[in-house]
N, C-alpha and C positions, 0 to 999 in steps of 0.2 A: 403331727406335731401340733401342739396347742401354741399357736402364735402369740397369744397374749402373755404367755409366760416368759417369753423373751424380753431382755431389757432394752432400752431405747438404742443404745450403741450396738447392741447385737442385731437390732432390726436394721440398722443402716448396713452392716456388713452383708446381711441376708439379701437386702436390695441390690447391692453391688454385685453379688455373686448369682443374681436372678434366681434365688431359691424360692421366692414368693414375690408378689406384687404388693404394693401399698394399698391398693383396693381390697385384696384379700385380708390384709392385716386390719384394716379399718372395719370391714364387714365383721371380722372376728370380735373385735372390740364392742361394736354396736350390738351384736348378738349377745355378749356377756352383760352389757348394761340391761338389755331387755330381760334377761334371765335372772339376774342377780339384785338389780337395783330397787325392785319392789320391797325387798327385804333391808337392804343397806341404806336406801334413800340418800346416796351420795349426790345425785343430780337434781337440780331444779329445772333446767332446760337442756335438752339434748339436741344438738344441731346436726342432725343426721345428713341433711342435704348439703350444708356447708362442708361437712367432714368428707363425704364421698366425692364431692366436686374437687376438694383440694388433693384427696388421694389420686385421683384421675390425672390432675395436673402433675403430680410428682412422678407417676408412671411414665407419663408422656416425655417428662424431661430425661428419665433414665434412658428411655427407648431412644430418644434424640441425642443422647450424650451431651446434654446441656448442663450448665453449671448448677449445682444444688447446694442449698443452704446447709447450716450446721444441724438442722432439726428435720432433714429430708424424710418425710413420712413417718415421723414418730408421733402417735396418738397423744394428745395433750388435753388436760382438763384445766379449766380456768375458774378461779373463785369468782363468786357472783357479785363481788363489789369492783370488778375490773371490766371496762367497757369493750364490748364486741360489736361493731356496727351492725344495725338491723336485728340484733338479737336482745332478747329481755334481759335486763339487769336489775334484779330486785333487792340486792343486798339482804335477801332473806326476810324481808319486811312487808307487811301489808302496805305500808305507805308507798312502795314503789312496785307492788305486785304486777302491774300491768305496764310499766315503763319499758320503752324499746329505745336503746341507745342510738342516737343519730351519727355517732362517729365511733372510731376505733380508739382505744387507749394506746399510748406508746408501746406497751407490752404486747397487746395483740397484734399491732403493726408488725413489729419485729418478728413474732412468731410465724405470722403468715409470710413475711419476706424471707424467712429462714426455712420456708417450705414445710413448717409444722402442720399438723392436721388438728384442727380444733374439734373435739368430740362435744363440747358443751360447757355449761356453766354449773358449778357444783355448790352444794349447800354450805352454810356457815352460820355462825351465830349472827343474830340480827345486827347489822351495822357493824359487824366484827366485835361486839360486845359480849364477851363470855368465854368460857374454856371447855366447852361440852357440845356445841350446836344445839343445846336444849332450847335456846332462846329463838330459834328459827321459826319463822312464821309457818313455815312449810314442814315442820315436823323435824324431829331429831334424827341425826345419822347415827347408824350403829357401827361398832368397831368390827371390823371383818375378822379379827383374830378371835373374837369372842362377841357375838351379837347382843349379849346382855349387858356389855359395856359401852361406855362412851368412847368416841374416837378422839377426844380432846377438842379443842377449838383455839381461835375461832375458825381456823382453816380445816375443820373436821372433815368436811366433804372432800377436800383435796387429798387429804391423807388417806381416807378411806377408799377413794377412787384408785389411787395407786396400789394400795395394799390388797384390794379385792380383784386387781386385774381388770378394772374398768377403765383404766389409762395407763399409760406408759410412764409419763411424768405429769406434774401438776404445778400450777402457779398458786401460791397463797400469799397472804400479807401477814406482816409481823410487827405489831406495835408493843407488845410486851411478851413475846414468845409464841405468837400464834401460828408461826410456821414450824417451829421446833417442838413444841410441846405436843401437838398431834402427830407429829412425825414419831416422836418418842412413844407415843401410846399405841401406835399402829405398826411399830417395828420397821419403819423405812428412815430414809435420810432426808433432813430437813435443813436448808442452808439459808441463813440471813446474811446479807453482805453488809459492807460499811454503808452507813446512812447516806443516801444520794446516789448510790451506784445505779440504781434503776430509777428512771423517770416515773413519777406518780401521776403524769398527765393522763386523765381518763380512769383514775382510780379514786372512788369514793373515799374521802377523807374522813377518819375517825379522829386522829390527834396528829397534826401535821409535823410537830418535831420529833415524833416517834415512828410514824408510819414507814415501814420498809417493804418492798415487794421481795418475796422469798420464793425459793424452789423446792421442789420434792422429786425424789426419785427412789428406785429400789437399791441404788448403790450410789456411791459419791460421784462417780464418772457421770451419771445421768443428771444428777442435780447440778452438777458443774457445768455440763454441756448446755442445759437450759438456761443457767445464769449467763453463760457467755453469749447466748443469743439474745438477751434482753437488756444487758448492761450497756451503759453508755450516756454520754451527755446528750440533753435535749433541751432546746431553746425554749420549748414550751413549759418547762418545769425549772424555775430559778435554783431550786435546791439541788438539781442533779449535777453530778460530777464526772470527770473522766477517771476511772479507776484501773489503772494498767495491771494492778495485781490479780484481778480476775482472769487475765488473758495469759498468765504465766504458763509455760509448758509444764505439763504434769504427767509423769509416768505411772499409769494407773495400776501397773504390776509390780510397782516398787514397794517392798516391805521394809525398806531401810529408812524411811522418811523420819521416823521418830528417833533415830540415832543422833545423839548430841542435842537433841531439842531440849530447851530448859523450861519445865512446866511447873506452874504454881499450883499448889493446892491449898486453898483457905483452911485453916485449922477449924475454924467456926463450922465449916460443912461437915467435918469428920466428927464434930461434937454433938451433931444434931440428932434428934430421935426421928430418923427417917424410916420409912418401911424397910423391913428387914432385907427384903430381895433387892431393893435399890441401894441400900449401904453395902450389901454383900457384893454387887456388882461393881460398885463404885471402888470399893477396896481392891478388888481383883484387878480392876482396870489399871490401878496405880501400880500393882506388881507386874502386870503385862508391859506397861510402858517402860518400866525399870529394866525388865529382861530384854526389852528391844533396844536398850541403850539411851533412853531418855534420861535426863537428870531432873528428878522429881523432888521438889522441896516444898515445905509447909511455909505459908505466909499468913499474915493477918489481914482480914477484910473488916475493918471496923465500921464501915458505912452500912454493913448489912442490916442492922436494926432498923434503919431509916428507909430502906429501898422500897417496900410496898406502899407504905404510907405517902412517901413523896411522889411516887408514880401515879398513884390514884388521884391525888390532889391535882396535879398538873394535867393528866390525861382527862379527867372529867371537866376540867376548865375549857380544855380545848374542844371536847364534845359538845359541850353546851353552845359554844359559838358555831362550830361546823354545822350542827343540825337545825340551827336556826334558818337556814335556807329552804328547809322543807315547809313551804308556806301554804301549799295546795293551789296556789294560783297559776304558777307555770306548768308544774307536773306534780305528780304524786296524787296520793288518795285524797279525794274531796268527799266530805260527809254527805249523806242523802237525807240527813235530818234537817228540819226547818232552822233558819237563821236570819236575823234581821240586820246584821252587820258584818263587815269583814273580820273584826276582832271575835266575834261568835263564831264564825265559819272556821277561823284559823285554830281556835281552841277545840272545837268539836272534831275537826279532821284530824289533828295531831293526837288528840285523846284516843281516836279510833285507830289511827295509822301506826302509832308507835306501840311496841310491846313493853311489858313492865320493867324489864332491865334497862331499856333504853330511856324510859321516863324517869327512872330513878337516877340514872347518871346524868341526865339534863338538869335534873332539880339540883342534885348535889354540885354540879359544876357551876350552876347560875348562883347558887348560894355562896360558893367558894370566890367567886368573882364580883361579889356585890361590894360596894365601896368600903364598907365597914370592915369587911373581912379579907380583901385582898391582899393587904399587907401582911396580915396575920398568917394567912394560909398560902396563898398563891406565889407571892414574891419571896417568902422565905422558903418555900419548897424549891424555887428555882436555884437559889443559893446552895440548898442541900444537893440539888442535882449536879452542880459544878463541883461540890466536894466529892462526890461519888466519881464523877469523871476524873478528877485529879487523882484520886486514889488508884483507879485502874491505870492511869498513866504512869504513876510512880511504879506500880508492879511491872508494867511492861518495859521499863528501863532495864530490868534485870532478868525478864523472863519472855520466852516467846509466846506461851500460851497460859490460860487459866483453865484448869479442868474441874468439870462439875457434872453432878447428874443433871439430866434435863428437867426432871420433875421430882419433888420429895415423895411423890406417892405413885402407885400403879393406877391404871385407869379404874374409875369407880363405876358402879352399876348405874344404869339409865335412871332408874327411880330412886337413886341415892338422895337422902335428906340431908346432904352437906349444907351448912350455912353459907351465906355469901362471903364471910370472912375467911372460912376454911377454903372455899373455892379460889379466893383471891391468893391464898398462901400457896397455892399449887404453882404460882408463877414466880416464886422466889428467886430461882436460879436464872431464869431467862431474862427477866426485866433489866438487870444491870447493863447487858449488851445494847439493849435500845436507850438507856439513859445516856450512855457514853457514846453512842453511834458506832459501836465496835462490831466487826464480823463475827459470826459464831455458827458452828455447825453441830447438828445432833446426829450421831451415828448410832444404830441399835447394836445391843450386846445381849445375847442370849446364852446364859450359863445353864440354868435350870429354871424351869417354870415359865413365867411371862417375860418376854424381853423388856429391857429398859434402855431408855436413851442416855448416851454418854456425851456430854457437851464439851467442845473445844472452842474457846474465845480468844481472838488475838486483837492486837492493837489496830486501830484504823488504818487502812489502806494497806493491811498485811493479810488480806483475804487468802492469799495462796498458802499462807501458814495453816490456817484452819483445813483448807482442802488437802494438804500434804499430810497433816495430822490424821484426818479422816480416812484418807487412803491407806496410811500405814497402819492404822488400828484396824481397819477393816480386813486388811490382808493377814494381820497377826492373829485374829480370832476366827479365821475361816477353818 
């Protein structure tokens, strides 16, 4: 039996029945990483020693019949912008190539307390800026479904690790779709909770008011299991909240969750010139939902025209501020070139340490926040964000969920010459949930050809509606 083919919740049952040990499973995953990752390039750092130590602790707890956490023995990958104590945390950048985190993030603390097994830190777009992992200083990750294609981003390494059976579950972060889009590209489940559900303590900031820690698994149950393990209020993060909806009881065998659900379908999405497979699967999903008893109606989403522009104005403004901390004095890359002043050292170090995409976004963000342009761009974009949030809230007064594709395109080739604007357009459907702080889940749907992601978005603090819809849809297309 190939232990890496089992899902996380199946592993737990196997441990309970003593069918195999946690160490056996961990060694099988580490073997998979050694055999596959030279091609896939999902991992930046493999924490073999930590993983085997955690596995042995789990086995001992099972032997002694001690209390075990929710993730007891499940091999987990963590995106490399989330701190794990005494492990390298690079954010896939030369700037942090040799940085060792002196502390655990709240996320990694919770995973370890829940008896999860951390296999390592996985690849991503540099500082989470991108949708392909091609901006990573450590090279691009490949899509396990077709290694000629991108796995999506910025959490491409997380999605690829799960899809290639190099991890059972994985942590991603989601600023504008960076958990859900790569999940859709790699044919797995990606879940973004209500903003603030998971503490961002120990998570490198890209855009504070958008950043959300998300989870990935091969089915909804695994993604939900990981989310339950890391969710909760944390005094070290003032934006973190208590979100009871995450802990609602879910029957993962229930195919009737879709019955009587009111689901909104934006008519603007149906009129778009999407990839033919994406549109075909989207329309078939609508028919499946109706067949399962859901009440599906078309609505208008007028703010769609402003979504991407507003997002990039606000996010780049926050990026410029957040990345100012990388000054090469306390940590991070410092130039080996000669310099005669701090300012010269600062400029040379940042010029060498940051990649092109990061530099571009810092420059755009700094320009947007300049005194003459802040009112024209940044503060106006804040008002448009509120308008988008209000439009979503109005829809949720009459509907449980909004249905959309996860991406308007299928994963493209690694050497694709898509322009930056075309790349940004790929986040069209995922961004609104980040703008409004809403929970959203991507569930894979394969009819014929390449799988596409189907996305359910719910009102804030209604995360369980996303989970239930995901379970119901997952069961209906099996």
